[in-house]
N, C-alpha and C positions, 0 to 999 in steps of 0.2 A: 504494500500500500504506500502510495506517495505521501511524504510528509508535507504538510501545508505550512508555509511560513508567511506571516503577515508583515509586509513592508510598510513603514510609515513615510511614504512618499508617493508621488503619482505612479500609476502602474507602468507607464512607459519609461524605458531607460533614458537617463539624461543623454542628450546629444553632446558631441565634443564642443559645440558652440553655445551650449546652454549656460546662462548666467544667472537666472533667477534663483532666489533662495529656495523656492518650492521644488526645484529639480535637483538640489544637492543631495548627495549620498550622506546619510547619517551613519555614524560609526555602528550603531546597533543594527542597521540594515545590512551593512557589510558583514558584521559578525554573524547575523542570521544565515547568510549564505555559507559561511564556514561550517555551520552546524548542520547543513543538509546532509543526508546520507551520501556517502561517497559516490555511488553510481548516479544518483540524481544530480549531484553537483557537476560531475563530468559530462553528463548528458546536456545539461543546460549550457555549460561552457562550450562544448563542441557545437551545439546548435548556433550559438552566437558567433562562434569562429567561422562557421561555414557561410553565414550571412554576409561576411565581409572579405574573406580570404579563401584562396585555394588551400585546403587543409593538408595537401600533400607536399607543399613547398616550404622550405626553411631558408631564411636569409642567413648568409655567412658573413660575419663581421670580424675583423682582426683588430686587436688592441695592442699598441706598441708604447712602451714607456720611453718617452724621448728625453725625460729628465727624471732621474730616479733618486729617491731617498732625501734625507735632510729636511723633511717637512716640519715646520714649527707647530703644526696642529697636534693635539694629543688624542686623536680618534683611537678608542680602545681596541679596535679591530685591525689597525693598520700597521704593517711591518715597515712602512716607509717613514713613520714618525721618528723625529730625532729624539723623542722622549724615551724610546725603548731600544734595548739592545737585541736586535733580531738578526744581526749579521748582514744587513743590507747596507751597502756602502753608497754614500752620496756621490752623484755624478753631475757633470755639467750637461747642458743641452746638447743633444746629438747633432752632428754635422748634417747638412742638407743631403749630401750624397749617400750617407748611411741610412737616413730615413727613406729616401727614394728607393734604395736597394731593397729594404724591408717591404716597402709598399708594393714593389714589382713582384717580389716573391709571394706576397699574400694574394695579389691579383692572379698570378699564374696558378695558385692553388685553389682558386675559385671564389675568393672573397670579393664582395661587391662594395663593402663599406670599410674604411680604414680610419680607426680612431687613434689619436695621439694624446697620451696622458703625461702630464708633468706634475711632479710633487711640489706644488706651491700652495701657500695659503691664499695668496692673491698675486697674480703676475704684475710686474711693473710695465710701464709703457714700452720700454726697450724689449722686454720679453714678448709682449704682444706683437711687436714688429717682426721679431725673429720667427714666432709661430706663424704669423701671416705668410711669411715666405715658404714655410713648410707646407701650409695648407694649399697655397697656390700651386706648388709643384706637384703635390699628390693629386689635386683636382685635375691637373693637366693629363694625368694618366687615365682619366675616365672613371675614377673611383668616387663614390660618395665619401665626403669628408666629415669627420667628427673630432672634437677636441674636448678634453677635460683638464682644466688648468687651475681649478679653484674658483674663488670669488672674483667676479669681474667688476671693474669700476665703469663709470659712465664713458661711453665711447669705445670701449674695448670690443664689445660684441659687434658693433658696427664695422670696426676695422677688420675683424675676422670675416664678417659676412662679405665685405668688399673683396676679400682675398679668395672667396669661394667656399667658405665654410657652410656646410649643409645642416649639421647638427651640433649642439653643444650639450655635453653631459654634465649634470650637476645633481647628484642624488640627494634626496631628502633623508636617506639613511634609515629613519625609523619614525615613529609617531612623535608629535610634539612633547607629550608628557614623559617620554622615555629618553628623549634626546640628551638631556643633561646628565643622564647616567653613563653615557657613552663618550661624550665630548664636552669639554669645558672651555675650549679656546675660541668658540664661536657660538652663535645662537641660531635658532631656527629661522628667525626672520631674515637673517643674512642670506640664508639659502634661498628663501623666497624672493628676496630682492634681486639676486643674480638671475634667477629664472625670469623675472619680469624684464630685466634689461635685455636678456636674450630674445624674448618675445618681441619687445619693442623694436629690436634691430632687424626683425624678420628672419631670424635663424630658428630652425626647428628645435624642439626641446627633447632631450633624452634624459629622463629622470626616473629613478626607481628607489630601491633600498636593499637592505640586508636583513635577512631573517635568521633566527637562531642565535641571537645575541643575548638571550635571557629575557626577552620581552614577553609579556603576557599575550594570550590570544586576542584580547581586546586591543592591546597596543599594536598588534600585527594588523588588525582590522583598521586601526587608526591611521597607519601609514597609507594603506590603500585608499582610504577615504580622502586623505589629503591630496594624493595624486589625482584621484578621479575628479575632485572638486576644483582642480586648477582649470582656468578658463582661457583656452581649451586645455584638455588634459594632454599629457605628453604624447608625441608621435611614437616615441620608443620608450619602453618601460623595462629596464634591466632588473631582474630579480636575482639577487645574490644569496647564496647559502653560506653562512659564515665559514671561512677557512681559518681554522684555529692555528695560529702561528706562535711558536715558542718565543717568549720574550714580551709578548703583548699581554695586556690585562685580561683578555678573553681567551687565552691559550687553553685554559682548563674548563671552558664552558661546555656543558653537556650538549651533545649533538641534537639537532631538531629531528623529530620523528619525520622520516621521509614522506609519509602521506600528508603531513601538515605542509610540507613544501609544495607538494602537488596541489593541495587545496589552495595555497596562496596563488599559484599560477592560474588556476581555474577562476578564482574570484577576481583576479586582476583582469582576466579576459572578459568576464561579464561586466565589470564596472567600467572598463575602457575598451569597448568593442572594436574600435578601429586602430588601436595602437599595435605596434609590433612588440610583443612580449618576449623578452630575451632571457634565455638561460645564460647566466653569467658565472661569477665565481662560485666555486664549490661543485662544479659539474663533474670533476674528476673523481670526487668521493661518492657520487650518487649511484654509479653503476648504470648499465644500459636499460634495465627494466624500468627504473624510476624516470630516466630521461624519456623513454617511450611514453610513459604515463603523462609526463609533462607536455609532450606534443599533443596527446589526446586531449589534454586540459586546455589547449589553446596557445601554447608557446609556438612561435613561428620564427624565431631568430636565435642564433647561438654565437658566442664568441669562439672563433675558430683559430687554432694555432696552439703551440705547445706551452705558451705562457700567457698569463694575464697580469700585466705589469710585472710583479715579482713572484707570483704564485703559480703553481702548476695547473695545467689544463690538458685534456685528452689530446693526443697528437692528431694531426689532420687525417691520416689514413684511417685511424679508428673511427673518426666521425663519418668519413665517407662510407666505410663499411657498415656502420650502424644505419645510416640513412638508406643505403641500398637494401639492407635486410628488412627494413620497415616499408619498403616500396615508396620512399619519399625522395624528393629531389632538392638540390640546392637551387635557389633562385630568389627573386624578390617578389614575395607574395603581395600583390597590389591590392589596395583597398578598392 
């Protein structure tokens, strides 16, 4: 028998352009979706997914750390923070030719989006100018471009857009009421301010979070509500499963139940039907069966390559083999 859940909002799902308070997702409504029986939740998520995407296609994106380590932030999950001894050495910004070489390799392996990450709290004007050169060069290869550089000041997003930046990644990480338990060197509003600058510059938003950091189920729902209530919600939503790194405060955090991770993917798909929902960090620890369930739940993008910034990721051939066995193909699943 199908479980009935009463949602305290209009029956129609909010559109990505909805701005009225009446159409906002309440945390309790997101949480109600989490409590659906697993088969019912996946059925609803797959139904929504098929309304907007080819369910057999998965976008391949590659993430390169162009400036590693030495970050002054104290994010409890991050091995690149200067606050923790994790064995990650701080480096300078990579040279243009080295970034282009990596981008060409990613493209040859099938990636269609190339994201460049730099461990800064907030880049300076000269940093933005250097990143703009990288963006322009990568865009010239025919790849979609993405950057994740920390908080942006006025004018920075515009400079990057003029260079050809398609997406800017800036994750909300977790819910507002759990944020201070993980990070003390910045606040939630600073994250939102950067996303607003990105939107105003005409750059698409890539924003998601990390689950498995010790947050409650309600706080997990709170993260998805924050994302879904952005106006419009992000075009790309990376969902990360905490990678526990020795030396960080979360190194001994108990792992999240894998089915709870799948549920997070499914609820993200329902709440943000036109977004590309990306399996991001932690995929190496999931195993193939859980990844397959995530695709069934509506994930249609993965980070592709043997490393995500400084943490491990399944190698490219393993991903190709898995997609082949599932009868899925690499591509850009269009809305």
